[in-house]
C-alpha positions as CSV (number, residue, x, y, z in Angstrom):
1,M,23.8,-55.0,78.7
2,T,19.9,-54.9,80.0
3,Q,17.5,-57.9,79.5
4,A,15.6,-55.8,76.8
5,K,18.7,-55.0,75.0
6,Q,19.7,-58.5,75.1
7,R,16.2,-59.8,73.7
8,D,16.3,-56.8,71.0
9,Y,20.0,-58.1,70.0
10,A,19.1,-61.8,69.7
11,F,15.8,-61.1,67.7
12,W,17.7,-59.1,65.0
13,V,20.9,-61.4,64.7
14,K,18.5,-64.6,64.6
15,L,16.1,-62.9,62.0
16,A,19.1,-61.7,59.7
17,T,20.9,-65.1,59.9
18,R,17.9,-67.0,59.2
19,A,16.9,-64.7,56.3
20,S,20.7,-65.2,55.1
21,V,20.5,-68.9,55.0
22,T,17.2,-68.8,53.3
23,V,18.3,-66.4,50.4
24,A,21.5,-68.6,49.9
25,L,19.5,-71.8,49.5
26,I,17.3,-70.3,47.1
27,L,20.0,-68.8,45.3
28,I,21.8,-72.3,44.9
29,A,18.8,-74.2,43.4
30,V,18.2,-71.5,40.7
31,K,21.8,-71.0,40.0
32,V,22.2,-74.9,39.7
33,T,19.6,-75.1,37.0
34,A,21.1,-72.0,35.1
35,W,24.3,-73.6,35.2
36,L,23.3,-76.9,33.9
37,V,21.5,-75.2,31.0
38,T,24.2,-72.5,30.2
39,D,27.5,-74.5,30.8
40,S,28.9,-71.1,31.7
41,A,32.1,-70.7,33.8
42,S,31.1,-67.5,35.3
43,M,27.6,-68.9,36.4
44,L,29.7,-71.7,37.9
45,A,31.6,-69.3,39.8
46,S,28.3,-67.4,41.0
47,L,27.0,-70.9,41.8
48,T,30.3,-71.5,43.8
49,D,29.9,-68.2,45.5
50,S,26.3,-68.8,46.5
51,M,27.3,-72.3,48.1
52,L,30.0,-70.8,50.0
53,D,27.6,-68.0,51.2
54,S,25.3,-70.9,52.4
55,L,28.0,-72.7,54.2
56,A,29.3,-69.2,55.5
57,S,25.5,-68.2,56.6
58,L,25.1,-71.7,58.3
59,F,28.3,-71.1,60.5
60,T,27.3,-67.6,61.3
61,F,23.8,-69.0,62.1
62,F,25.0,-71.4,64.7
63,A,28.1,-69.1,65.6
64,V,26.0,-66.3,66.7
65,R,23.7,-68.4,68.7
66,Y,26.5,-69.9,70.5
67,A,28.2,-66.6,71.0
68,I,25.3,-64.9,72.5
69,Q,25.0,-67.4,75.2
70,P,25.7,-66.0,78.5
71,A,28.9,-67.0,80.4
72,D,29.1,-70.3,82.4
73,N,31.3,-72.1,84.7
74,E,33.4,-73.1,81.9
75,H,33.5,-70.1,79.8
76,R,33.6,-67.2,82.2
77,F,34.6,-64.7,79.5
78,G,31.5,-65.8,77.5
79,H,31.4,-67.5,74.0
80,G,32.0,-64.5,71.7
81,K,34.8,-66.2,70.1
82,A,33.0,-68.7,68.3
83,E,32.2,-66.0,65.7
84,A,35.8,-65.8,64.9
85,M,36.3,-69.6,64.9
86,A,33.6,-69.7,62.3
87,A,34.9,-67.3,60.0
88,M,38.3,-69.1,60.3
89,V,36.7,-72.2,58.8
90,Q,34.8,-69.9,56.2
91,S,38.1,-68.6,55.0
92,A,39.6,-72.0,54.2
93,L,36.6,-73.1,52.5
94,I,36.1,-70.1,50.3
95,T,40.0,-70.2,49.4
96,G,39.9,-73.8,48.5
97,S,36.8,-73.2,46.3
98,A,38.3,-70.2,44.3
99,L,41.2,-72.3,43.6
100,L,39.1,-75.3,42.1
101,L,37.0,-72.5,40.1
102,A,40.1,-71.0,38.6
103,V,41.5,-74.3,37.5
104,H,38.0,-75.1,36.0
105,S,38.0,-71.9,34.1
106,V,41.4,-72.2,32.7
107,Q,40.5,-75.3,31.3
108,Q,37.1,-74.2,29.8
109,W,39.4,-71.2,28.4
110,I,41.6,-73.5,26.6
111,Q,38.7,-75.8,25.3
112,G,36.9,-72.8,24.1
113,T,33.7,-74.2,25.2
114,P,30.8,-72.0,23.9
115,V,28.1,-70.6,26.1
116,Q,24.4,-71.9,25.7
117,Q,21.2,-70.3,26.4
118,A,22.9,-66.9,27.9
119,E,19.5,-65.2,28.2
120,I,18.7,-67.8,30.9
121,G,21.8,-66.9,33.1
122,V,21.1,-63.1,32.7
123,Y,17.5,-63.6,34.0
124,V,18.9,-65.8,37.1
125,S,21.5,-63.3,37.7
126,L,18.8,-60.3,37.6
127,F,16.7,-62.5,40.2
128,A,19.8,-63.0,42.3
129,I,20.6,-59.5,42.5
130,A,17.1,-58.6,43.6
131,L,16.9,-61.1,46.5
132,T,20.5,-60.2,47.3
133,L,19.6,-56.5,47.6
134,A,16.7,-57.2,49.9
135,L,18.7,-59.2,52.2
136,V,21.6,-56.8,52.4
137,V,19.0,-54.1,53.4
138,L,17.6,-56.3,56.0
139,Q,21.2,-56.9,57.3
140,R,22.1,-53.3,57.5
141,V,19.0,-52.6,59.7
142,A,20.2,-55.6,61.9
143,V,24.0,-54.1,62.0
144,K,22.5,-50.6,63.0
145,K,20.2,-52.3,65.8
146,T,23.0,-54.7,67.1
147,G,26.3,-53.6,65.9
148,S,27.0,-57.6,65.5
149,Q,30.3,-58.1,63.7
150,A,29.3,-61.5,62.4
151,I,26.3,-59.9,60.5
152,A,28.2,-57.0,59.4
153,A,30.8,-59.4,57.8
154,D,28.2,-61.5,56.4
155,A,26.3,-58.1,54.9
156,L,29.8,-57.2,53.3
157,H,29.7,-60.4,51.7
158,F,26.4,-60.5,50.2
159,S,27.0,-57.0,49.1
160,S,30.0,-58.2,47.1
161,D,27.5,-60.7,45.4
162,L,25.7,-57.7,43.9
163,L,28.9,-56.9,41.9
164,L,29.5,-60.5,41.2
165,N,26.2,-60.9,39.5
166,S,26.8,-57.8,37.7
167,A,29.9,-59.2,36.2
168,V,28.2,-62.6,35.3
169,I,25.7,-60.6,33.1
170,A,28.4,-58.7,31.3
171,A,30.1,-62.0,30.7
172,L,27.2,-63.9,29.4
173,I,26.3,-61.0,27.1
174,L,29.9,-60.9,25.6
175,S,30.1,-64.6,25.3
176,A,26.7,-64.6,23.3
177,Y,28.2,-62.1,21.0
178,G,31.1,-64.2,20.1
179,W,33.7,-63.2,22.9
180,L,34.2,-66.8,24.2
181,W,36.7,-65.8,26.4
182,A,34.9,-63.4,28.3
183,D,33.4,-66.0,30.3
184,S,36.3,-67.7,31.4
185,V,38.2,-64.6,32.3
186,F,35.4,-63.2,34.2
187,A,35.2,-66.4,36.3
188,I,38.9,-66.0,37.0
189,L,38.7,-62.8,38.1
190,I,35.5,-63.9,40.4
191,A,37.7,-66.5,41.8
192,A,40.7,-63.9,42.7
193,F,38.0,-61.6,44.2
194,L,36.6,-64.6,46.4
195,A,40.1,-65.6,47.3
196,Q,41.0,-61.9,48.3
197,G,37.8,-61.7,50.4
198,A,38.6,-65.1,52.3
199,I,42.3,-64.0,53.2
200,R,40.8,-60.7,54.8
201,I,38.2,-62.8,56.6
202,G,40.7,-65.1,57.8
203,W,43.1,-62.5,59.0
204,N,40.7,-60.8,60.8
205,A,39.4,-63.8,62.4
206,F,42.9,-64.7,63.4
207,Q,43.5,-61.2,64.9
208,S,40.3,-61.5,67.1
209,L,41.5,-65.0,68.2
210,M,44.9,-63.6,69.2
211,D,43.2,-60.8,71.5
212,R,44.2,-57.9,69.3
213,E,43.8,-54.4,70.9
214,L,40.6,-52.3,70.2
215,P,40.8,-49.7,67.5
216,D,42.8,-46.8,68.6
217,A,39.7,-44.4,68.2
218,E,37.8,-46.6,70.7
219,K,40.7,-46.8,73.1
220,Q,41.0,-43.0,72.8
221,H,37.4,-42.7,73.7
222,I,38.0,-45.0,76.8
223,V,41.0,-43.1,78.0
224,D,39.0,-39.8,77.6
225,T,35.8,-41.0,79.4
226,I,38.0,-42.5,82.5
227,K,39.8,-39.1,82.7
228,A,36.8,-37.0,82.9
229,V,35.5,-39.0,85.8
230,P,36.0,-36.4,88.9
231,G,38.8,-37.7,91.3
232,V,40.7,-39.8,88.7
233,R,44.3,-38.0,88.2
234,G,45.3,-40.2,85.4
235,L,45.6,-43.8,84.2
236,H,47.9,-46.4,82.8
237,G,48.4,-50.0,81.9
238,L,45.3,-50.0,79.6
239,K,44.5,-53.3,78.1
240,T,41.7,-54.1,75.8
241,R,40.3,-57.1,73.5
242,S,37.2,-58.2,72.0
243,A,35.4,-61.7,71.8
244,G,32.6,-61.4,69.5
245,P,30.1,-58.4,70.5
246,T,31.7,-58.2,73.9
247,R,34.7,-55.6,74.5
248,F,36.9,-56.3,77.6
249,V,38.9,-53.3,79.2
250,Q,41.1,-53.2,82.3
251,C,43.3,-50.6,83.3
252,H,44.8,-48.9,86.6
253,I,43.4,-45.5,87.6
254,E,45.5,-43.0,89.6
255,L,44.0,-41.7,92.7
256,D,45.1,-39.2,95.6
257,D,46.7,-41.0,98.4
258,F,44.5,-39.9,101.5
259,L,41.0,-41.0,99.9
260,N,39.5,-43.7,102.2
261,L,38.4,-46.8,100.7
262,R,34.8,-46.0,100.2
263,Q,35.8,-42.9,98.1
264,A,38.2,-44.7,96.2
265,H,35.8,-47.4,95.4
266,D,33.0,-45.0,94.5
267,I,35.3,-43.1,91.8
268,A,36.4,-46.7,90.3
269,D,32.8,-47.6,90.1
270,L,31.7,-44.5,88.2
271,A,34.5,-45.0,85.9
272,E,33.4,-48.5,85.1
273,K,30.0,-47.6,84.5
274,R,30.9,-44.7,82.3
275,V,33.1,-47.2,80.2
276,E,30.6,-49.7,80.1
277,A,28.0,-47.0,78.8
278,L,30.2,-46.5,75.7
279,F,29.5,-49.7,74.1
280,D,26.6,-52.3,74.5
281,Q,28.2,-55.1,75.6
282,T,31.6,-54.3,77.7
283,E,33.2,-55.8,80.7
284,V,35.5,-53.4,82.5
285,I,38.0,-53.9,85.6
286,I,39.7,-51.1,87.2
287,H,42.4,-51.4,89.7
288,M,43.0,-48.3,91.9
289,D,46.6,-46.8,92.6
290,P,47.5,-44.0,94.8
291,L,49.6,-41.1,93.3
292,S,52.7,-41.9,95.5
293,V,53.2,-45.6,93.8
294,V,52.6,-44.6,90.3
295,P,56.1,-43.9,89.5
296,A,57.6,-47.0,90.8
297,E,54.9,-49.2,89.6
298,L,55.5,-47.7,86.0
299,H,59.1,-48.3,86.4
300,Q,58.7,-51.6,87.5
301,Q,56.4,-52.5,84.5
302,V,59.0,-51.1,82.0
303,T,61.9,-53.0,83.6
304,Q,60.2,-56.1,83.6
305,A,59.5,-55.9,79.9
306,E,63.1,-55.1,78.9
307,T,64.3,-57.8,81.1
308,S,61.8,-60.3,79.6
309,L,63.3,-59.4,76.2
310,I,66.9,-59.5,76.9
311,E,67.5,-62.0,79.6
312,P,65.9,-65.4,79.2
313,Q,64.4,-67.0,82.2
314,E,66.7,-69.6,84.0
315,P,65.4,-73.1,83.8
316,A,64.1,-74.8,87.1
317,D,65.5,-77.8,88.7
318,D,63.4,-80.6,89.9
319,S,62.5,-78.8,93.1
320,G,60.9,-75.7,91.2
321,Q,63.9,-73.3,92.1
322,T,65.9,-71.7,89.5
323,Q,69.2,-72.8,89.2
């Protein structure tokens, strides 16, 4: 990524995260007031979600800034996994809050507590919808400019808030017309929705921390790009992963036996540059193999994989040699 692209990336992710934190804090302030006035379970659910949004936005705010720092001597592969670690924390917080919200809603349903001044809750929810919609538009522009996974996840979370606030309005209106159970039922449904989203966020973050392979479509694009390089006769041993905004790709390319070292280097260098050009932030390592050694190398890789599955390694003695 060029310095100009890095500056552009940093500008948009910082702008989006600042806006996210600001909106979340404003919504907390107005929803606390609305909940104290209405004593609505669905409004409490909306308040809980906004509080979680603020925590998530703060985690994203700091994680993105840490993740975009360049690699250093202690973190040679960069700091991209900070985003996934923050997402794991968010997932735990959201799940716990959803459980507490569900318990509170069940208690209120049993007690049959009526909603007070429902119109205030409706006005607050309409204000929240307008403010959230403006934020989502900004976040989507930022995602289009940067492709940031953290901002995309935050935008998805706030997009779901549009439905959540609409559900709160419906619950308050129904409760005002005597359907007292509607407020608690909608709050329980919102809690279930939050828990489901938290589990999905946590699972995706776990997969990122475990260095899951890139999507099949991206991998196929990488393979097609490398095979299209003049002089490349094939490739094998493709390995991919991602950490925050950075993708990592490594593989072996197959070349004619009698190329000189400079020719082989130029082919591999061209392949690396073309793969790097596919995405904004990509690190590529390509190993060159002459065609004559490829069958033996592939056979050795398969044999080692099968042996590791069926034959446990013998323990070493104190001298470091196998027994």
